[in-house]
C-alpha positions in Angstrom: 55.4 -77.1 -36.8 58.3 -77.8 -34.3 57.8 -79.1 -30.8 57.2 -76.8 -28.5 58.9 -77.3 -24.9 58.9 -81.1 -23.8 58.4 -81.2 -19.9 55.3 -78.2 -20.1 54.0 -79.7 -23.0 53.6 -83.3 -21.1 52.7 -81.3 -17.7 48.8 -81.8 -16.7 46.3 -79.0 -15.6 46.8 -78.4 -11.8 44.3 -79.9 -9.8 43.5 -76.9 -8.0 42.4 -75.7 -11.4 40.7 -78.9 -12.4 38.7 -79.3 -9.1 38.0 -75.8 -8.7 36.2 -76.0 -12.1 34.4 -79.2 -11.1 33.0 -77.3 -8.3 31.9 -73.8 -10.1 30.3 -76.6 -12.5 28.4 -78.2 -10.1 27.9 -75.7 -7.1 29.9 -77.8 -4.6 31.6 -76.2 -1.7 35.2 -76.1 -2.6 37.4 -76.9 0.6 39.6 -77.9 -2.1 42.2 -74.8 -3.3 43.9 -73.0 -0.2 42.3 -69.6 -0.1 40.3 -68.1 3.0 36.9 -67.1 1.8 37.3 -63.6 3.6 39.4 -60.9 3.8 42.6 -59.6 5.4 42.8 -56.7 8.2 41.5 -53.5 7.8 44.5 -51.6 8.3 46.8 -53.6 5.7 43.9 -53.4 3.3 43.8 -49.5 4.0 47.7 -48.9 4.0 48.1 -50.2 0.7 44.6 -48.5 -0.8 46.4 -45.3 0.0 49.8 -46.0 -1.4 48.0 -46.5 -4.7 46.5 -43.1 -4.6 50.1 -41.2 -3.2 51.6 -41.2 -6.1 54.5 -43.6 -6.4 53.3 -46.2 -8.8 56.1 -46.4 -10.9 58.6 -49.3 -11.0 59.7 -49.5 -6.8 63.6 -50.6 -6.4 63.8 -54.7 -7.7 64.1 -56.5 -4.0 61.3 -54.6 -2.5 60.3 -51.4 -1.0 62.4 -50.3 1.9 59.7 -50.2 4.3 58.9 -53.8 3.3 62.3 -54.7 3.4 63.0 -53.0 7.2 59.2 -54.9 7.8 61.1 -58.5 7.0 63.7 -58.2 8.8 62.3 -56.8 12.0 59.9 -60.0 11.8 62.8 -62.5 11.8 64.4 -60.9 14.5 61.0 -60.5 16.7 60.1 -64.0 15.7 63.1 -66.2 15.4 65.9 -63.9 16.4 67.8 -64.4 13.1 69.3 -60.4 12.2 69.7 -59.7 9.2 70.5 -56.5 7.0 67.7 -55.3 5.1 69.1 -53.6 2.3 71.2 -56.7 1.3 69.9 -59.7 2.6 65.6 -59.3 1.7 64.3 -60.2 -1.6 60.6 -59.4 -2.3 59.0 -61.6 -4.9 55.9 -61.5 -6.2 54.2 -64.4 -4.7 56.2 -67.8 -2.7 55.5 -69.0 -6.0 58.2 -67.2 -8.1 60.3 -67.0 -4.9 60.9 -70.8 -4.8 61.4 -70.5 -8.4 63.4 -67.6 -7.6 65.8 -69.5 -5.2 65.8 -72.7 -7.2 67.5 -70.6 -9.7 69.9 -69.0 -8.0 71.7 -72.1 -6.9 70.8 -75.2 -9.4 72.9 -75.8 -12.6 71.7 -78.7 -15.1 72.6 -82.2 -13.6 72.4 -80.8 -10.2 70.6 -83.2 -8.1 68.2 -81.4 -5.5 66.1 -83.2 -3.0 62.5 -83.1 -2.9 60.1 -84.6 -0.4 57.1 -86.0 -1.5 54.3 -85.1 -0.8 55.1 -81.7 -2.3 53.4 -78.8 -3.5 52.5 -79.3 -7.5 55.6 -76.5 -8.5 58.6 -77.7 -6.9 59.3 -81.0 -9.8 58.8 -78.7 -12.8 60.7 -76.0 -11.7 63.5 -78.5 -10.7 62.9 -80.4 -14.2 63.0 -77.0 -16.5 66.6 -76.1 -14.1 68.3 -79.0 -15.8 68.6 -80.3 -12.4 67.9 -83.9 -11.5 64.8 -84.5 -8.7 65.6 -86.7 -5.9 62.7 -87.7 -4.3 62.5 -89.0 -0.5 58.8 -89.8 0.7 56.7 -89.3 3.8 54.3 -91.8 4.4 51.1 -91.3 6.5 49.2 -91.2 9.0 52.4 -90.0 10.8 54.6 -88.4 8.4 57.2 -89.3 10.3 61.1 -88.6 8.4 62.7 -91.8 6.8 66.2 -90.6 8.0 67.9 -93.7 6.4 66.2 -92.6 3.1 66.8 -89.1 3.5 70.7 -89.6 4.1 70.5 -92.2 0.7 69.3 -89.2 -1.4 72.0 -87.1 -0.7 75.2 -87.5 -2.6 78.2 -86.1 -4.5 76.5 -84.3 -6.8 73.8 -82.4 -4.9 73.6 -79.1 -4.2 69.8 -78.4 -2.6 66.9 -79.5 -0.6 63.9 -77.8 -0.7 62.3 -78.2 2.6 58.5 -77.2 3.1 57.7 -76.8 7.0 54.8 -76.7 8.2 54.2 -79.0 5.8 51.4 -79.0 2.9 48.7 -81.0 2.6 50.7 -83.3 5.0 50.1 -80.4 7.9 53.5 -81.3 9.9 55.7 -79.3 11.7 59.2 -80.0 11.6 60.5 -81.2 14.8 64.2 -79.6 16.1 65.4 -83.3 16.3 64.7 -83.8 12.3 65.6 -80.4 11.6 69.1 -81.2 12.9 69.2 -83.8 10.9 68.9 -81.9 7.8 71.2 -79.3 8.6 73.9 -82.0 9.7 72.9 -83.5 6.1 73.8 -80.3 4.3 76.8 -79.2 6.0 78.2 -82.8 5.3 77.5 -82.3 1.7 77.7 -79.3 1.2 75.0 -78.2 -0.3 71.9 -75.3 0.7 68.1 -75.1 1.7 65.1 -73.5 -0.2 62.7 -73.3 2.7 59.3 -72.6 1.9 57.7 -71.5 5.1 54.5 -69.8 3.5 52.6 -71.4 6.9 54.7 -70.3 9.9 52.5 -68.4 11.9 49.7 -71.4 11.2 50.4 -73.6 13.8 48.1 -75.4 16.5 48.3 -77.6 19.8 51.5 -75.5 21.0 53.4 -76.5 17.7 56.1 -74.1 16.9 57.9 -73.4 13.7 61.6 -73.6 13.8 63.4 -72.0 10.6 66.2 -74.5 9.4 67.7 -70.9 9.3 68.2 -70.5 13.2 70.2 -73.8 13.5 74.0 -74.0 13.5 76.1 -73.6 10.3 73.1 -72.9 8.7 72.4 -69.3 8.4 75.0 -69.0 4.9 72.5 -72.1 3.0 69.6 -71.7 4.1 66.9 -69.4 1.6 64.1 -68.6 3.8 60.3 -68.0 2.5 57.2 -66.1 3.8 54.0 -65.6 2.3 51.8 -62.0 3.1 48.7 -64.0 1.2 49.1 -66.9 4.1 49.7 -64.4 6.8 46.9 -62.0 6.5 44.7 -64.0 4.5 45.6 -62.3 1.3 46.1 -64.6 -1.4 45.4 -62.7 -4.1 48.2 -60.3 -4.0 50.9 -62.3 -4.3 53.8 -60.7 -2.2 56.4 -63.3 -1.1 59.8 -62.4 0.6 63.0 -64.6 1.1 65.4 -63.8 4.0 69.0 -65.1 2.7 72.6 -64.5 3.6 74.3 -61.7 1.3 76.0 -64.0 -0.4 73.2 -65.6 -1.8 70.8 -62.4 -2.1 72.8 -61.7 -4.8 71.7 -64.4 -7.5 67.9 -64.6 -6.0 67.6 -61.0 -7.2 69.0 -61.8 -10.8 66.6 -64.9 -11.1 64.0 -62.3 -9.6 64.6 -59.7 -12.2 64.3 -62.4 -15.0 60.9 -63.5 -13.5 59.4 -60.8 -13.1 61.5 -57.8 -11.6 59.5 -55.6 -8.9 55.9 -56.4 -6.9 53.5 -53.5 -7.0 55.0 -51.2 -4.6 51.6 -50.2 -3.3 51.3 -53.8 -1.8 54.4 -54.0 -0.9 53.7 -51.2 2.0 50.4 -52.2 2.8 52.1 -55.7 3.8 54.9 -53.5 5.4 52.2 -52.9 7.8 51.2 -56.2 8.4 54.1 -57.5 9.7 54.6 -54.6 12.2 51.3 -55.4 13.9 51.6 -56.3 17.4 51.5 -60.1 18.5 48.6 -60.5 19.2 47.3 -60.3 15.4 50.0 -63.5 15.0 48.6 -65.4 17.5 44.9 -64.6 17.0 45.6 -65.9 13.9 47.0 -68.8 14.5 44.3 -69.8 17.4 40.8 -68.8 15.0 42.1 -70.9 12.6 42.7 -73.8 15.3 38.9 -73.5 15.9 38.1 -73.5 12.3 40.1 -76.7 12.0 38.2 -77.9 15.1 35.4 -77.5 13.8 36.1 -79.2 10.5 37.9 -82.1 11.9 35.9 -82.9 14.7 32.9 -83.1 11.6 34.9 -85.3 9.5 35.3 -87.8 12.2 32.3 -87.8 13.6 30.7 -88.3 10.0 33.6 -91.8 9.8 36.2 -90.1 8.1 39.9 -91.3 9.4 41.1 -87.5 10.4 45.3 -87.7 10.5 47.0 -84.7 13.0 47.0 -81.5 12.0 49.6 -79.3 13.1 49.6 -76.4 11.1 48.8 -75.0 7.6 45.2 -74.5 6.3 44.2 -78.6 5.1 43.0 -81.8 7.1 44.1 -84.8 5.7 41.5 -87.6 6.0 41.1 -91.6 5.4 38.1 -92.6 3.2 38.8 -96.3 3.9 36.7 -96.0 7.6 34.0 -94.8 5.0 33.8 -98.3 3.0 35.4 -96.2 0.2 37.0 -98.7 -2.1 37.7 -96.7 -5.1 41.3 -94.2 -4.9 40.7 -90.4 -3.8 40.4 -89.6 -7.4 37.2 -90.9 -7.8 36.1 -89.6 -4.3 36.8 -86.9 -4.8 35.1 -86.4 -8.3 32.3 -88.1 -6.3 31.8 -86.5 -3.7 31.6 -83.1 -5.7 29.1 -84.0 -8.2 27.2 -85.7 -5.7 27.6 -84.1 -2.4 28.7 -80.4 -3.6 31.6 -80.3 -1.4 35.1 -80.5 -3.4 38.2 -81.6 -1.7 41.6 -82.9 -3.0 43.2 -86.2 -3.5 46.2 -86.6 -1.9 47.9 -88.4 -5.2 47.9 -85.0 -6.4 50.8 -84.3 -4.1 53.1 -87.5 -5.2 55.9 -87.6 -8.0 56.6 -91.4 -7.8 54.8 -95.0 -7.9 52.4 -96.3 -5.7 51.4 -93.0 -3.6 48.9 -93.8 -0.8 45.3 -93.7 -2.6 43.0 -93.7 0.1 43.2 -89.8 1.2 42.1 -86.4 0.3 43.1 -82.6 1.7 40.5 -80.5 3.0 40.9 -76.9 3.4 39.8 -75.4 6.7 40.4 -71.5 6.1 36.9 -70.9 5.3 33.5 -68.8 7.4 32.6 -71.4 10.1 29.1 -71.4 8.8 30.6 -72.4 5.3 32.4 -75.2 7.0 29.0 -76.2 9.0 27.3 -76.4 5.7 29.7 -78.7 4.2 29.2 -80.9 6.5 26.0 -81.3 6.3 26.2 -82.2 2.8 28.6 -84.6 3.1 26.4 -85.9 5.8 23.3 -86.1 3.6 25.6 -87.8 0.9 26.5 -90.2 3.0 23.2 -91.2 4.5 21.8 -91.0 1.0 24.6 -93.2 0.0 24.2 -96.0 3.2 20.2 -95.6 1.9 21.4 -97.1 -1.5 24.4 -100.0 -0.7 25.1 -100.9 -4.7 26.1 -96.9 -5.2 29.2 -97.4 -2.8 32.4 -97.4 -4.2 
């Protein structure tokens, strides 16, 4: 038979699927994949449930039900001072991953260059390649994840069409500073390029760090496609409701891409999310403070056990260095051994790098879990480390 799509055939199973399956096989506590083990706000769930029974279950408007588009516009105004027209500058999608794809499709032609920053979410690179565009990788390195300005500037050129920027960043948990964003904005204006802004963790920042949308910087409004996620903001990852905020000059192409990917998103879920986005400021502050407590619980516990714990400014994730434990293997072997022997699952950070010579001794833990589960995971890791210390020959 003739060959199938070369890129998809060469793309391996996502590391999240692999490690989650391994966690099930070994009865491990899964701190690998970033999904909460608790439900979202009751009023949001109730609104979606009621909407399912109110007789409005046929195709909704392609760009989203009016209630949700208006709520997204209001949230932009409330949190960031961004004024948008809900009728012409909001597109609702079936999750943020679809939103990313639609935004990339909206501006990239075959042969265009797209700047990507490593470590990166695993769908970024395949989508850019599937569109026939050329990825230009720029690497952030642990432990500080500082933006390498010279390397970033060198990645831009005459064929640069866009940058895909993730802040707060997964897995680095970095929140880009105003100065870093200003540097990115300068490059975008200089090279007349667009920005696809993955901002799904926008409300999950800690220790006084605040998310700044690139779209709010001078000259950026018409260049940015800003992506939000109900899954992350309301702890409802299975709902797969995302939303794109962009200038009316960009929205038609984003909507056309959405039309050819999923066309619409379940209307009852959209109406539930609309209720969520209109919640008072206290909800969003409590979301951040609750996750910060979970972060502190896991970070303090891992540090006590000997991990090198990196700073976590935002997102669901803690990155740790396993070398202080005496581990001499790579991050993949560590995560497999941790799952099989300690019955706790993490994700190797090399999975987020596409270029060669990625740092291979860092692993990512998700802390968006019940506190009792986090404590149980720490207890399992502690017992495992004690067993290994009692049997030195077992050290990797």
